[in-house]
VEXLUMFI-295253 format. One line per field, with one value per residue (C-alpha): residue in one letter; x, y, z. Coordinates in steps of 0.5 Angstrom, whole numbers. Example, Ala and Ser with C-alpha at 12.3 -4.5 7.8 and 13.67 -1.06 7.14 Angstrom:
REM VEXLUMFI-295253
residuo	A | S
c1	25 | 27
c2	-9 | -2
c3	16 | 14
//
This chain:
REM VEXLUMFI-295253
residuo	X | X | X | X | X | X | X | X | X | X | X | X | X | X | X | X | X | X | X | X | X | X | X | X | X | X | X | X | X | X | X | X | X | X | X | X | X | X | X | X | X | X | X | X | X | X | X | X | X | X | X | X | X | X | X | X | X | X | X | X | X | X | X | X | X | X | X | X | X | X | X | X | X | X | X | X | X | X | X | X | X | X | X | X | X | X | X | X | X | X | X | X | X | X | X | X | X | X | X | X | X | X | X | X | X | X | X | X | X | X | X | X | X | X | X | X | X | X | X | X | X | X | X | X | X | X | X | X | X | X | X | X | X | X | X | X | X | X | X | X | X | X | X | X | X | X | X | X | X | X | X | X
c1	-120 | -115 | -116 | -111 | -114 | -121 | -119 | -115 | -122 | -127 | -123 | -123 | -130 | -132 | -128 | -132 | -139 | -138 | -135 | -141 | -146 | -142 | -143 | -150 | -152 | -148 | -152 | -159 | -159 | -164 | -163 | -164 | -171 | -170 | -171 | -174 | -173 | -179 | -179 | -184 | -186 | -190 | -194 | -199 | -204 | -201 | -194 | -188 | -186 | -180 | -177 | -179 | -179 | -183 | -183 | -186 | -188 | -190 | -197 | -197 | -205 | -205 | -199 | -193 | -187 | -180 | -176 | -179 | -176 | -175 | -173 | -172 | -176 | -172 | -175 | -182 | -178 | -176 | -172 | -170 | -163 | -161 | -159 | -166 | -168 | -172 | -178 | -180 | -186 | -193 | -198 | -195 | -197 | -194 | -192 | -191 | -188 | -188 | -183 | -183 | -175 | -174 | -168 | -170 | -166 | -169 | -172 | -166 | -171 | -176 | -183 | -189 | -193 | -198 | -200 | -197 | -200 | -202 | -204 | -205 | -202 | -200 | -193 | -191 | -185 | -181 | -178 | -183 | -185 | -191 | -193 | -197 | -201 | -203 | -209 | -210 | -212 | -211 | -204 | -201 | -199 | -193 | -193 | -190 | -196 | -198 | -203 | -204 | -209 | -210 | -214 | -213
c2	237 | 241 | 249 | 250 | 245 | 248 | 255 | 252 | 248 | 254 | 259 | 253 | 251 | 259 | 259 | 253 | 255 | 262 | 259 | 254 | 260 | 264 | 258 | 257 | 264 | 265 | 259 | 261 | 267 | 267 | 264 | 268 | 266 | 262 | 266 | 264 | 267 | 270 | 272 | 273 | 279 | 285 | 288 | 294 | 295 | 289 | 291 | 290 | 295 | 298 | 299 | 300 | 295 | 290 | 290 | 284 | 286 | 280 | 281 | 282 | 283 | 275 | 274 | 274 | 277 | 278 | 281 | 284 | 282 | 286 | 286 | 291 | 291 | 291 | 290 | 287 | 282 | 282 | 276 | 277 | 274 | 279 | 285 | 284 | 280 | 273 | 273 | 269 | 266 | 266 | 272 | 278 | 285 | 286 | 293 | 295 | 301 | 302 | 307 | 309 | 307 | 314 | 318 | 325 | 330 | 328 | 321 | 317 | 311 | 315 | 317 | 313 | 309 | 308 | 310 | 304 | 298 | 294 | 286 | 281 | 274 | 268 | 266 | 259 | 257 | 255 | 259 | 261 | 265 | 270 | 274 | 281 | 284 | 291 | 294 | 300 | 306 | 312 | 316 | 317 | 324 | 327 | 322 | 324 | 323 | 326 | 331 | 335 | 341 | 346 | 353 | 359
c3	44 | 48 | 48 | 42 | 37 | 39 | 37 | 31 | 29 | 29 | 24 | 19 | 20 | 20 | 13 | 10 | 12 | 9 | 2 | 2 | 3 | -2 | -7 | -5 | -6 | -13 | -16 | -14 | -19 | -24 | -31 | -37 | -40 | -47 | -53 | -59 | -66 | -70 | -78 | -83 | -88 | -86 | -92 | -92 | -98 | -101 | -102 | -97 | -92 | -94 | -87 | -80 | -74 | -70 | -63 | -59 | -52 | -47 | -45 | -38 | -37 | -39 | -34 | -39 | -37 | -39 | -44 | -50 | -57 | -63 | -70 | -76 | -82 | -89 | -96 | -93 | -88 | -81 | -77 | -70 | -71 | -76 | -70 | -66 | -60 | -60 | -56 | -50 | -53 | -50 | -51 | -54 | -56 | -63 | -65 | -72 | -75 | -82 | -86 | -93 | -94 | -97 | -93 | -91 | -87 | -80 | -82 | -84 | -85 | -89 | -87 | -83 | -88 | -83 | -75 | -71 | -72 | -65 | -65 | -60 | -62 | -58 | -60 | -59 | -55 | -61 | -67 | -71 | -78 | -77 | -83 | -82 | -86 | -84 | -86 | -90 | -85 | -89 | -89 | -83 | -81 | -83 | -89 | -96 | -100 | -106 | -107 | -101 | -100 | -104 | -104 | -101
//
């Protein structure tokens, strides 16, 4: 090769190398995890929970990492497909907030029925149904219960 050919060939090699490097780096990004839908029922004292939420947090103490899944409770039912997000499967901590569904000025979905309920579960790596029966723990603070303290 003469001097002029080498000069023209070098920029083409550099451009080709940069193009291949760009394609390689762009293709090495992490893929988002596969998400699985979870649906089911939520009851408290044997009755459907009118409103609230179910949060599925991967249990990092058991090596499970990824995005949390969530769903709103409506009339005792929840479904991550209905305005929520699916789960990655595996060990999770489930956090359930149950509300009475009676709107008030500062509580649009109602007052709490019980303190936040948590439960460790192992979710399958497929769409599934998970029903939760929140055990009776007494009225939550701030709930609108009948009666109340009397006496002066």
